[in-house]
C-alpha positions in Angstrom: -45.4 -69.1 4.3 -45.0 -66.3 6.8 -47.0 -63.5 5.5 -47.0 -60.2 7.3 -50.1 -58.3 7.5 -50.4 -55.1 5.3 -50.5 -52.9 8.4 -47.3 -54.2 9.5 -45.7 -53.7 6.1 -47.2 -50.3 5.9 -45.6 -49.5 9.3 -42.2 -50.8 8.2 -42.5 -48.9 4.9 -43.5 -45.8 6.9 -40.5 -46.2 9.2 -38.1 -46.6 6.3 -39.6 -43.5 4.7 -39.3 -41.4 7.9 -35.6 -42.6 8.2 -34.9 -41.6 4.6 -36.6 -38.2 5.0 -34.7 -37.6 8.2 -31.5 -38.3 6.4 -32.5 -36.1 3.5 -33.5 -33.3 6.0 -30.1 -33.7 7.6 -28.4 -33.4 4.2 -30.4 -30.4 3.3 -29.5 -28.7 6.6 -25.8 -29.4 6.0 -26.0 -28.0 2.5 -27.8 -24.9 3.9 -25.2 -24.5 6.6 -22.4 -24.7 4.0 -24.2 -22.3 1.9 -24.3 -19.8 4.7 -20.7 -20.4 5.4 -19.9 -19.7 1.9 -22.1 -16.6 1.9 -20.2 -15.2 4.9 -16.8 -16.1 3.3 -17.8 -14.2 0.2 -18.9 -11.3 2.3 -15.6 -11.3 4.1 -13.6 -11.5 0.7 -15.8 -8.7 -0.7 -14.9 -6.5 2.3 -11.2 -7.4 1.9 -11.4 -6.6 -1.8 -12.9 -3.2 -0.9 -10.2 -2.5 1.6 -7.5 -3.4 -0.9 -9.2 -1.3 -3.6 -9.3 1.8 -1.1 -5.5 1.2 -0.4 -4.8 1.1 -4.1 -6.8 4.2 -4.7 -4.8 6.0 -1.9 -1.5 4.8 -3.3 -2.4 5.9 -6.8 -3.3 9.3 -5.4 -0.2 9.8 -3.3 2.5 7.9 -5.3 5.1 9.9 -7.1 5.6 8.9 -10.7 9.0 8.5 -12.1 8.7 11.7 -14.2 7.8 13.7 -11.0 10.7 12.1 -9.2 13.1 13.0 -12.0 11.7 16.6 -12.1 12.2 16.9 -8.3 15.8 15.7 -8.6 16.5 18.0 -11.4 15.2 21.0 -9.4 17.2 19.9 -6.3 20.4 19.5 -8.3 19.9 23.0 -9.8 19.2 24.5 -6.4 22.4 22.8 -5.0 24.4 24.0 -8.0 23.2 27.6 -7.5 24.1 27.6 -3.8 27.5 26.3 -4.7 27.9 29.0 -7.3 26.9 31.7 -4.8 29.3 30.3 -2.2 32.1 30.4 -4.7 31.2 33.9 -5.8 31.2 35.1 -2.2 34.4 33.3 -1.4 36.0 34.8 -4.6 34.8 38.3 -3.5 36.2 37.9 0.0 39.5 36.6 -1.3 39.7 39.5 -3.7 39.0 42.0 -0.8 41.6 40.3 1.4 44.2 40.4 -1.4 43.4 44.0 -2.0 43.8 44.7 1.6 47.1 42.9 1.8 48.3 44.7 -1.3 47.4 48.0 0.2 49.1 47.2 3.5 52.2 46.2 1.6 52.1 49.3 -0.5 51.7 51.5 2.6 54.6 49.7 4.4 56.8 50.2 1.3 56.0 53.9 1.3 56.8 54.2 5.0 60.1 52.2 4.6 61.2 54.3 1.5 
């Protein structure tokens, strides 16, 4: 039988152990690298979440509600209606003055002709 001396077996065993430890060390480094990448990704997502949260806050502060929009529309319609009423009143007054002037001119012409 071919028996290997204990020192050779020990050296072989030590070599296998070092190979296994190197593989495990590589796996650990890979896991740590993936964990660091995951941490950076989480930090990026947290930053993005904060930006979206700030945008939402700004929108909530500046967005007009339906009730406010309806109130603005009601005020605008009332203002337009008031302007139209004033214009019609002025137009009616001008027409009355013109008609009165025409009537006066016709009356004066009638007096002159008679």
